[in-house]
C-alpha positions in Angstrom: -13.7 38.5 32.4 -15.8 38.4 35.5 -16.9 42.0 34.9 -18.1 40.8 31.5 -20.1 38.1 33.1 -17.6 35.3 32.1 -16.2 33.1 34.8 -13.6 31.4 32.6 -14.8 27.9 33.4 -14.1 25.4 30.7 -17.0 23.1 29.7 -17.0 19.9 27.8 -19.8 19.0 25.4 -20.3 15.8 23.6 -22.1 15.1 20.3 -23.3 11.5 19.9 -24.0 10.3 16.3 -25.7 7.0 15.4 -25.7 5.6 11.9 -27.1 2.6 10.0 -24.4 0.6 8.3 -24.1 -2.8 6.6 -21.0 -3.8 8.4 -18.0 -2.7 10.4 -16.1 -1.5 7.3 -19.1 0.5 6.1 -19.6 2.0 9.6 -15.9 3.0 9.8 -16.0 4.8 6.5 -19.2 6.6 7.4 -18.0 7.7 10.8 -14.7 8.9 9.4 -16.6 11.1 6.9 -18.9 12.4 9.7 -16.0 13.2 11.9 -14.4 15.4 9.2 -17.7 17.1 8.3 -18.8 17.8 11.8 -15.4 19.2 12.9 -15.3 21.5 9.9 -18.9 22.7 10.4 -18.5 23.4 14.1 -15.3 25.3 13.6 -17.0 27.4 11.0 -20.0 28.1 13.2 -18.6 28.5 16.7 -14.9 29.0 15.9 -13.8 26.2 18.2 -11.8 23.1 17.5 -13.4 19.7 18.0 -11.7 16.3 18.4 -13.3 12.9 17.6 -13.2 10.7 20.7 -11.5 7.3 20.7 -13.5 4.2 21.6 -11.9 4.2 25.0 -12.8 7.8 25.7 -16.4 7.2 24.6 -16.8 4.3 26.9 -15.1 6.2 29.7 -17.8 8.9 29.4 -20.6 6.3 29.4 -19.0 4.5 32.4 -18.8 7.8 34.3 -22.5 8.5 33.6 -23.9 5.1 34.5 -21.5 4.1 37.3 -22.5 5.1 40.8 -18.9 5.9 41.8 -17.6 7.2 38.5 -14.6 5.0 39.0 -13.3 3.6 35.7 -9.9 2.4 36.9 -10.8 -1.2 36.2 -12.9 -0.5 33.1 -10.0 -1.0 30.7 -6.2 -1.7 30.8 -3.3 0.1 29.3 0.0 -1.6 28.5 3.2 -0.8 26.6 4.1 -3.7 24.4 7.3 -3.5 22.3 7.2 0.3 22.5 3.5 0.5 21.4 0.7 1.7 23.7 -2.0 -0.9 23.7 -5.5 -0.5 25.3 -7.9 -3.3 25.9 -11.1 -3.8 27.9 -11.3 -5.9 31.0 -14.4 -7.8 29.9 -14.4 -10.0 33.0 -14.6 -7.0 35.3 -17.4 -5.5 33.1 -19.4 -8.8 33.4 -19.0 -9.0 37.1 -20.5 -5.6 37.9 -23.9 -7.1 38.4 -26.9 -5.0 39.4 -26.3 -1.3 39.5 -28.4 1.5 41.0 -29.6 2.3 37.4 -30.7 -1.4 37.0 -32.7 -1.2 40.2 -34.4 2.0 39.0 -35.1 0.3 35.7 -36.5 -2.7 37.5 -39.0 -0.4 39.3 -40.4 0.5 35.9 -41.2 -3.1 34.9 -45.0 -2.6 34.9 -44.7 0.4 32.5 -46.7 2.6 34.8 -49.4 0.2 35.8 -47.9 0.3 39.3 -45.9 3.3 40.4 -42.1 3.0 40.3 -41.9 3.6 44.0 -44.4 0.9 44.8 -42.6 -1.6 42.7 -39.3 -0.8 44.4 -41.0 -1.1 47.9 -42.5 -4.5 46.8 -39.1 -5.6 45.4 -37.3 -4.8 48.6 -40.0 -6.5 50.7 -39.9 -9.5 48.5 -36.1 -9.8 48.9 -36.3 -9.5 52.6 -39.1 -12.1 53.0 -37.5 -14.6 50.6 -34.2 -14.4 52.6 -36.0 -14.6 55.9 -38.0 -17.7 54.9 -34.9 -19.6 54.2 -33.6 -19.4 57.8 -36.3 -18.2 60.2 -38.9 -20.9 60.7 -40.7 -18.9 63.4 -41.8 -16.2 60.9 -41.7 -18.3 57.7 -45.4 -18.9 57.3 -46.3 -15.2 57.8 -43.6 -14.1 55.3 -44.6 -16.7 52.7 -48.1 -15.2 52.8 -46.5 -11.7 52.4 -44.7 -12.9 49.3 -47.9 -14.4 47.8 -49.7 -11.1 48.5 -47.1 -9.1 46.7 -47.0 -11.4 43.7 -50.8 -11.1 43.2 -50.2 -7.6 41.9 -47.8 -8.6 39.2 -48.1 -10.6 35.9 -46.1 -13.8 35.4 -43.3 -12.2 33.5 -43.0 -9.4 36.0 -42.8 -11.9 38.9 -39.9 -13.5 37.1 -38.2 -10.1 36.7 -38.5 -9.4 40.4 -36.8 -12.7 41.4 -34.2 -12.2 38.7 -33.5 -8.9 40.3 -32.9 -10.6 43.7 -30.5 -13.0 42.0 -28.6 -10.2 40.2 -28.4 -8.2 43.5 -27.0 -11.2 45.2 -24.4 -11.6 42.5 -23.5 -8.0 42.7 -22.9 -8.1 46.4 -20.8 -11.3 45.9 -18.6 -9.3 43.6 -18.4 -6.4 46.1 -17.2 -8.9 48.8 -14.6 -10.3 46.5 -13.4 -6.7 45.7 -13.7 -5.7 49.4 -16.3 -3.0 48.7 -19.4 -2.2 50.7 -21.9 -0.8 48.4 -25.5 0.3 49.4 -27.3 -0.2 46.1 -30.7 -0.3 47.6 -30.2 2.9 49.5 -28.9 4.6 46.4 -31.9 3.6 44.4 -34.2 4.6 47.2 -32.8 8.2 47.1 -32.7 8.4 43.3 -36.3 7.4 43.2 -37.1 10.5 45.3 -38.1 8.5 48.4 -35.7 10.1 50.8 -36.3 13.6 52.3 -39.9 12.6 53.0 -41.5 11.5 56.3 -38.3 12.4 58.1 -36.2 10.0 56.1 -32.8 11.4 55.3 -29.7 9.2 54.6 -26.2 9.9 55.8 -23.7 10.4 52.9 -21.4 7.4 52.5 -18.2 9.4 53.1 -19.6 10.7 56.4 -20.6 7.2 57.5 -17.0 6.0 57.0 -15.7 9.0 59.0 -18.2 8.2 61.8 -17.1 4.6 61.8 -13.4 5.5 62.0 -14.0 8.0 64.8 -16.2 5.6 66.8 -14.2 2.4 66.3 -10.7 3.8 65.8 -8.2 3.0 63.2 -7.0 -0.1 65.1 -9.9 -1.4 67.1 -9.2 -4.0 69.8 -11.3 -7.1 70.0 -13.4 -7.2 73.2 -12.9 -10.1 75.7 -16.1 -11.8 74.5 -14.5 -12.2 71.1 -16.8 -9.9 69.0 -17.8 -6.3 68.5 -21.4 -5.2 68.9 -22.9 -2.2 66.9 -26.3 -0.7 67.2 -28.1 1.8 65.0 -31.5 2.8 66.3 -32.4 4.7 63.1 -30.6 2.6 60.5 -32.2 3.7 57.2 -30.8 1.3 54.5 -28.0 0.2 56.8 -25.3 2.3 55.3 -23.8 3.3 58.6 -23.7 -0.3 59.7 -22.0 -1.3 56.4 -19.4 1.4 57.1 -18.7 -0.1 60.5 -18.3 -3.5 59.0 -15.9 -2.0 56.4 -13.9 -0.4 59.1 -13.5 -3.7 61.0 -12.6 -5.5 57.7 -9.9 -2.9 57.0 -8.5 -3.5 60.5 -8.1 -7.2 59.7 -11.3 -8.6 61.4 -13.9 -10.8 59.7 -17.3 -9.0 60.1 -19.0 -12.4 59.6 -17.3 -13.8 62.8 -16.2 -10.8 64.9 -19.3 -8.6 64.6 -22.9 -8.7 65.6 -25.4 -5.9 65.0 -28.8 -4.6 65.9 -30.6 -2.2 63.6 -34.0 -0.5 63.9 -36.1 1.9 61.8 -39.6 3.2 61.9 -40.0 2.9 58.2 -40.7 -0.6 57.0 -38.9 -0.3 53.7 -35.8 1.1 55.4 -35.9 -1.9 57.8 -36.2 -4.2 54.8 -33.3 -2.6 52.9 -31.1 -2.8 56.0 -32.0 -6.5 56.5 -31.3 -7.3 52.8 -28.0 -5.5 52.9 -26.7 -7.1 56.1 -28.0 -10.5 55.0 -26.2 -10.4 51.6 -23.0 -9.2 53.1 -23.1 -12.1 55.6 -23.2 -10.0 58.8 -24.9 -11.4 61.9 -27.6 -9.0 62.8 -31.1 -8.5 64.1 -33.2 -5.9 62.3 -36.2 -4.4 64.0 -39.1 -2.6 62.2 -40.1 -0.5 65.2 -40.4 2.8 67.0 -37.1 3.5 68.8 -38.8 6.3 70.9 -41.7 4.3 72.2 -39.9 0.9 71.9 -42.8 -0.6 70.0 -41.7 -3.6 67.9 -43.7 -4.4 64.7 -41.5 -7.1 63.2 -38.1 -8.8 63.8 -35.7 -10.0 61.1 -32.7 -12.3 61.7 -30.0 -12.4 59.1 -28.9 -15.8 57.9 -25.5 -15.3 59.5 -27.1 -14.5 62.8 -29.2 -17.7 62.7 -26.6 -20.1 61.3 -23.9 -18.7 63.6 -26.0 -19.5 66.7 -25.9 -15.8 67.7 -29.3 -16.0 69.1 -27.7 -18.0 72.0 -24.3 -16.3 71.9 -25.6 -12.8 71.8 -29.3 -12.3 72.1 -30.3 -8.8 71.2 -33.6 -7.7 72.9 -35.1 -4.5 71.7 -34.8 -1.8 74.3 
């Protein structure tokens, strides 16, 4: 078959049909008729059998397309009740998923092209970082309030509301991640899918590799240092995914990253520094994030996460740059 140019790879193709119906019963009858006609027509044309998908199978495919991880384990439940296989959806899990990478990309389109998608995303991340910082950092609060006001002048009233709703939804999504012991870098994923990585020397480490690096660096069973906490530094942090992997490794080992870990992160790209700051802030990790040049040790701005400020880490573990 290879000599004939055929590699014997099986491929699955899906046909999606939409109809207009007066109600559920009418829709059921129409879809049943369509299933029969489509199956017969395709068999006559291409000689292949086709099978109509169940509701579960259809939603599995959609979940796989729109989910970042492709994991549908929690999407629905199967049970055997009195000898009958029963399937039902876990609606509570579906509701809890919060803001996804796709949602973030959609958010970047809120001006319908008046402002480029990438600029909207950059503004959204900066807005999130400044809003979080203003709540805990009185030293830089005035400067960052002015930054928020400057960003908002570019957006209409409804668009401003959407930006702040995005921050709320992102916060809710991270809260769900924490409850499920997941460490998801939604901002970094969106940054890459918007085509912003691979430019200006910005390349992100794949998630699986960051977890491997964390395991190699910290070990499977890390021992708490005498001072009572671990310190982790990333001088080119990107969106902070490597730092999240380190926090995940400690959490898996039984430590609380909010209490037993303090971090310093730095990046030359301002949006990367903002993404890392938002990620570490929402996951409750004590950290200092620097927008600066690690090679020349120039510092352009400094960002304290809420956990760093509220945990008095500025006195317990001051983290000078350099």
